C-alpha positions as CSV (number, residue, x, y, z in Angstrom):
1,M,29.7,19.5,27.6
2,E,32.2,21.3,29.9
3,S,30.7,23.1,32.9
4,I,31.6,25.3,35.9
5,K,31.9,22.9,38.8
6,R,31.9,23.5,42.5
7,N,31.7,21.3,45.6
8,I,29.0,22.1,48.0
9,Y,28.9,21.1,51.7
10,V,25.5,20.9,53.4
11,L,26.3,19.7,56.9
12,R,29.3,21.8,57.6
13,N,30.7,25.2,56.7
14,A,33.5,25.3,54.2
15,I,35.4,27.9,52.3
16,K,33.4,28.5,49.1
17,E,35.0,29.3,45.8
18,K,33.1,32.1,44.1
19,I,31.7,31.5,40.7
20,E,32.7,33.9,37.9
21,V,30.8,34.3,34.6
22,T,30.8,36.8,31.8
23,K,27.8,38.6,30.6
24,G,26.7,37.6,27.1
25,T,27.1,33.8,27.4
26,D,24.2,31.3,27.8
27,M,25.6,27.9,27.0
28,I,27.9,27.2,30.0
29,P,26.2,25.0,32.7
30,I,26.9,25.3,36.4
31,E,27.3,22.0,38.2
32,L,27.2,21.8,42.0
33,N,28.3,18.5,43.5
34,V,26.9,17.9,47.0
35,V,29.7,16.2,49.0
36,D,28.3,15.4,52.4
37,Y,24.6,14.7,51.8
38,N,22.9,12.1,49.6
39,I,20.2,13.7,47.5
40,P,17.2,11.3,47.5
41,D,15.7,10.0,44.3
42,Y,13.0,12.1,42.6
43,A,14.1,15.3,44.5
44,I,13.9,18.6,42.6
45,A,16.1,21.7,42.9
46,V,15.4,25.3,42.1
47,A,18.2,27.9,41.7
48,Y,17.5,31.6,42.5
49,A,19.7,34.6,41.5
50,L,19.4,38.1,43.0
51,G,21.5,41.0,41.7
52,Q,22.4,44.2,43.5
53,T,19.8,46.3,41.6
54,S,16.9,43.9,41.2
55,G,14.3,43.3,43.9
56,V,12.9,40.1,42.6
57,P,15.1,37.0,42.3
58,K,15.2,35.1,39.0
59,K,14.7,31.3,39.2
60,I,15.4,28.3,37.1
61,L,14.6,24.6,37.5
62,C,17.7,22.4,37.9
63,D,18.6,18.9,36.8
64,V,19.3,16.5,39.7
65,G,21.3,13.4,39.3
66,N,24.4,11.6,40.5
67,N,24.2,13.7,43.7
68,A,24.8,16.8,41.7
69,I,22.6,19.8,40.9
70,K,23.1,21.3,37.4
71,F,21.5,24.2,35.5
72,T,22.4,26.4,32.5
73,P,21.7,30.0,33.1
74,S,20.5,32.2,30.3
75,E,22.3,35.4,29.3
76,S,20.1,37.6,31.5
77,F,20.0,35.3,34.6
78,F,22.8,37.1,36.4
79,E,23.2,40.8,36.6
80,V,26.6,42.5,36.0
81,G,28.3,42.7,39.4
82,R,27.7,40.6,42.5
83,N,24.9,38.1,42.6
84,E,23.6,35.9,45.4
85,L,22.9,32.4,44.2
86,M,20.6,30.3,46.3
87,V,19.6,26.6,45.6
88,R,16.7,24.9,47.3
89,V,16.3,21.1,47.2
90,L,12.8,19.8,47.7
91,K,10.9,16.5,47.8
92,D,7.2,15.8,48.5
93,E,6.7,19.5,49.3
94,K,9.5,19.2,52.0
95,K,12.5,21.5,51.8
96,L,15.4,19.1,52.3
97,F,18.2,21.8,52.3
98,T,19.2,25.2,51.0
99,F,22.6,26.6,50.3
100,C,24.0,29.9,49.0
101,D,26.9,31.0,47.0
102,T,28.3,34.1,45.3
103,V,28.4,34.6,41.5
104,I,30.4,37.5,40.0
105,C,29.2,38.5,36.6
106,K,31.6,40.5,34.5
107,D,30.6,42.8,31.8
108,S,32.2,42.6,28.3
109,T,33.9,45.8,27.2
110,I,33.3,44.9,23.5
111,K,29.6,45.3,22.4
112,I,28.5,42.9,19.7
113,N,25.3,42.9,17.7
114,D,24.3,39.2,18.1
115,A,21.5,39.4,15.5
116,S,23.8,40.3,12.6
117,E,26.9,38.4,13.7
118,P,26.2,35.0,12.0
119,Q,25.5,36.8,8.7
120,D,28.7,38.9,8.6
121,P,30.2,38.2,5.2
122,S,33.7,38.5,6.4
123,L,33.2,35.9,9.0
124,V,31.5,33.5,6.6
125,E,34.4,34.0,4.1
126,Q,36.9,33.3,6.9
127,L,35.0,30.2,7.9
128,L,35.0,28.8,4.4
129,N,38.7,29.6,3.9
130,K,39.6,27.8,7.1
131,M,37.6,24.7,6.2
132,S,40.0,21.9,5.2
133,D,39.5,19.9,2.0
134,E,38.5,17.0,4.3
135,T,35.8,19.0,6.0
136,K,34.5,20.2,2.6
137,D,34.4,16.6,1.3
138,R,32.6,15.6,4.5
139,L,29.9,18.2,3.9
140,V,29.6,17.1,0.3
141,L,29.3,13.5,1.4
142,Q,26.7,14.4,4.0
143,T,24.6,16.1,1.4
144,E,24.9,13.1,-1.0
145,V,23.9,10.7,1.8
146,E,20.9,12.8,2.7
147,D,20.0,12.7,-1.0
148,I,20.4,8.9,-1.1
149,R,18.1,8.6,1.9
150,K,15.3,10.2,-0.1
151,G,13.3,7.8,-2.2
152,Y,11.9,8.4,-5.7
153,D,8.5,9.0,-4.0
154,E,10.0,11.6,-1.6
155,T,10.0,9.0,1.3
156,I,12.8,9.8,3.8
157,Y,14.5,6.6,5.0
158,G,16.4,6.1,8.3
159,S,19.7,5.3,6.4
160,A,21.1,5.2,2.9
161,G,21.2,1.4,3.1
162,E,17.5,1.2,4.1
163,A,16.6,3.5,1.2
164,V,18.6,1.4,-1.3
165,R,17.2,-1.9,-0.1
166,N,13.6,-0.8,0.0
167,Q,13.8,0.8,-3.5
168,I,15.5,-2.3,-4.9
169,D,12.9,-4.5,-3.4
170,G,10.2,-2.2,-4.9
171,A,11.9,-2.4,-8.3
172,R,12.0,-6.2,-8.1
173,T,8.3,-6.3,-7.2
174,D,7.5,-4.0,-10.2
175,M,9.7,-6.2,-12.5
176,S,7.8,-9.3,-11.3
177,K,4.5,-7.7,-12.0
178,I,5.7,-6.6,-15.5
179,K,6.9,-10.1,-16.2
180,I,3.5,-11.6,-15.2
181,E,1.6,-9.0,-17.3
182,M,3.9,-9.7,-20.3
183,S,3.4,-13.4,-19.9
184,E,-0.4,-12.9,-19.8
185,M,-0.2,-10.6,-22.9
186,K,1.8,-13.3,-24.8
187,K,-0.8,-15.9,-23.8
188,N,-3.7,-13.7,-25.0
189,M,-1.9,-12.9,-28.2
190,S,-1.2,-16.6,-28.8
191,N,-4.9,-17.4,-28.1
192,L,-6.0,-14.7,-30.4
193,A,-3.7,-15.9,-33.2
194,E,-4.8,-19.5,-32.7
195,K,-8.5,-18.4,-32.6
196,S,-8.0,-16.5,-35.8
197,V,-6.6,-19.5,-37.6
198,V,-9.5,-21.7,-36.3
199,E,-12.0,-19.0,-37.4
200,K,-10.6,-18.9,-40.8
201,E,-10.8,-22.6,-41.2
202,L,-14.3,-22.6,-39.9
203,E,-15.3,-19.9,-42.2
204,K,-14.0,-22.0,-45.1
205,K,-16.3,-24.8,-43.9
206,I,-19.3,-22.4,-43.8
207,D,-18.7,-21.3,-47.3
208,S,-18.6,-24.9,-48.6
209,S,-21.2,-26.5,-46.4
210,I,-24.6,-27.8,-47.5
211,L,-27.4,-28.5,-45.0
212,G,-28.8,-32.0,-45.0
213,V,-29.8,-35.0,-42.9
214,S,-27.1,-37.1,-44.3
215,L,-24.3,-34.6,-43.5
216,P,-22.2,-34.3,-40.3
217,A,-22.4,-31.3,-38.0
218,I,-21.3,-27.9,-39.5
219,F,-20.0,-24.7,-37.9
220,T,-22.6,-22.0,-37.9
221,G,-20.2,-19.0,-37.7
222,Q,-21.6,-18.1,-34.3
223,Y,-20.1,-18.4,-30.8
224,L,-21.5,-19.1,-27.3
225,N,-19.1,-17.9,-24.5
226,S,-16.3,-17.8,-27.2
227,A,-17.0,-21.5,-28.1
228,P,-18.0,-22.3,-31.7
229,I,-21.6,-23.3,-32.3
230,Y,-22.3,-26.3,-34.5
231,Q,-25.5,-27.4,-36.2
232,K,-26.8,-30.9,-37.1
233,I,-30.0,-32.1,-38.6
234,I,-31.4,-35.3,-37.1
235,E,-33.7,-37.4,-39.2
236,I,-36.7,-38.7,-37.1
237,G,-38.3,-40.9,-39.7
238,E,-42.0,-41.7,-39.2
239,L,-43.5,-40.0,-36.2
240,P,-45.0,-42.2,-33.4
241,N,-48.7,-42.9,-32.8
242,N,-49.7,-41.3,-29.5
243,T,-46.4,-42.4,-27.9
244,D,-42.6,-41.6,-27.7
245,K,-39.9,-42.3,-30.1
246,T,-36.2,-42.1,-29.2
247,I,-33.6,-41.3,-31.9
248,S,-29.8,-41.2,-31.5
249,T,-28.2,-37.9,-32.5
250,G,-24.6,-39.3,-33.0
251,I,-23.4,-36.5,-30.7
252,D,-21.3,-37.6,-27.7
253,N,-19.2,-34.5,-26.9
254,A,-21.8,-31.7,-26.5
255,D,-21.3,-29.1,-23.8
256,Y,-24.4,-26.9,-24.4
257,I,-27.1,-28.3,-26.7
258,W,-30.6,-27.1,-27.7
259,I,-33.3,-27.6,-30.4
260,D,-33.4,-25.1,-33.3
261,Q,-37.2,-24.8,-33.7
262,S,-36.9,-22.7,-36.9
263,N,-35.5,-25.7,-38.7
264,S,-37.5,-28.5,-37.0
265,F,-40.7,-29.7,-38.7
266,A,-43.0,-32.7,-39.6
267,F,-44.2,-33.1,-43.2
268,N,-46.5,-35.3,-45.4
269,A,-47.8,-34.9,-48.9
270,G,-47.2,-31.2,-49.1
271,A,-48.3,-30.5,-45.5
272,S,-45.9,-29.2,-42.9
273,Y,-46.1,-28.7,-39.1
274,P,-43.4,-27.1,-36.9
275,I,-41.8,-29.2,-34.1
276,P,-42.9,-28.6,-31.5
277,Y,-46.5,-28.2,-32.5
278,K,-49.8,-27.8,-30.6
279,D,-53.3,-27.6,-32.1
280,P,-55.0,-24.5,-30.6
281,R,-58.5,-26.2,-30.9
282,V,-57.6,-29.7,-29.7
283,S,-55.1,-29.9,-26.8
284,T,-54.3,-33.6,-27.4
285,I,-53.1,-33.0,-31.0
286,G,-49.5,-32.0,-30.8
287,I,-45.9,-32.9,-31.3
288,S,-43.1,-32.3,-28.8
289,A,-39.3,-32.9,-28.8
290,R,-36.8,-33.0,-26.0
291,I,-33.0,-33.8,-25.6
292,I,-31.8,-36.4,-23.2
293,K,-28.4,-37.9,-22.1
294,K,-26.4,-34.7,-22.7
295,G,-27.5,-34.6,-26.3
296,E,-26.9,-38.2,-27.3
297,N,-30.7,-38.8,-27.9
298,I,-33.8,-36.9,-28.9
299,V,-37.3,-38.0,-27.7
300,V,-40.2,-37.1,-30.0
301,S,-43.7,-37.5,-28.4
302,T,-47.2,-37.2,-30.0
303,G,-50.6,-36.9,-28.5
304,N,-52.4,-38.7,-31.3
305,D,-51.7,-40.7,-34.4
306,W,-48.9,-39.0,-36.6
307,N,-47.8,-42.2,-38.4
308,G,-48.3,-40.7,-41.8
309,Y,-45.8,-37.9,-41.1
310,S,-42.0,-37.9,-41.1
311,G,-39.9,-35.3,-39.3
312,I,-36.5,-33.7,-38.8
313,V,-35.2,-32.0,-35.7
314,T,-32.2,-29.6,-35.9
315,V,-30.0,-29.1,-32.9
316,K,-27.3,-26.6,-32.2
317,Y,-24.5,-27.2,-29.7
318,T,-21.0,-26.4,-28.5
319,M,-18.4,-29.1,-27.8
320,R,-16.6,-29.9,-24.6
């Protein structure tokens, strides 16, 4: 920014050129270059102005740098007429030097209402008419760039490029998520379709199945953890006499397997006992059954002589 510049001599007297300003301006800095003295670092300077009618000087803190003292007076800093300007330079509470100058402040003969001036329609119209097409295009471009910098979520980015890159990356991330979700949906739909076909086939098997010891395993129509449950009746033959009897189930691919007690029993000449069975009067009279080797064998145990009885044990299981 342009400024009013004067050279200042501290160590010797020199002819000073007066400073002239016009009342009503507050944007023109005054820069005082010290010629014959090096202002130390971290020094501060204060400017004082005293008019002919005021008894108390006005003061303003100055900027110090490059061996120059610079300040921007406000509109009311100088009175109309002759003003004495004094600048003091200090450091560590020590007054390094002081110098004075004269400032002549001229009054403007035309009085302007500063509050209404920027809104004057005639001035606004003149400004628009004087704007070149290039300037108008520049304003339009600036507005468009500001709009580009704003994201869809109202985030303001540092530049148009950053806004575009971040939103493209966000769109790519969203597309990747959508692709993954669609892939999962396709898998689920495929699994459901496959399961439906399997269920229909299994339902056909249920409709046409007959239970019996000589038949292979059948699908029960039930599921455990979405796995079909199968059922098989194992023929035990004659029960043991106070000992254990191991029977092969013919099942070698069971995942979960258990005994269906509702369809497991011992029988002889019209008499029938559930398996497992325990006589409430005699604790040693009883029949038990257990599964070993991941369902490959069943062990039937008796606490007394059951040789006259035969038995069947029904198991249910899911396949690996």
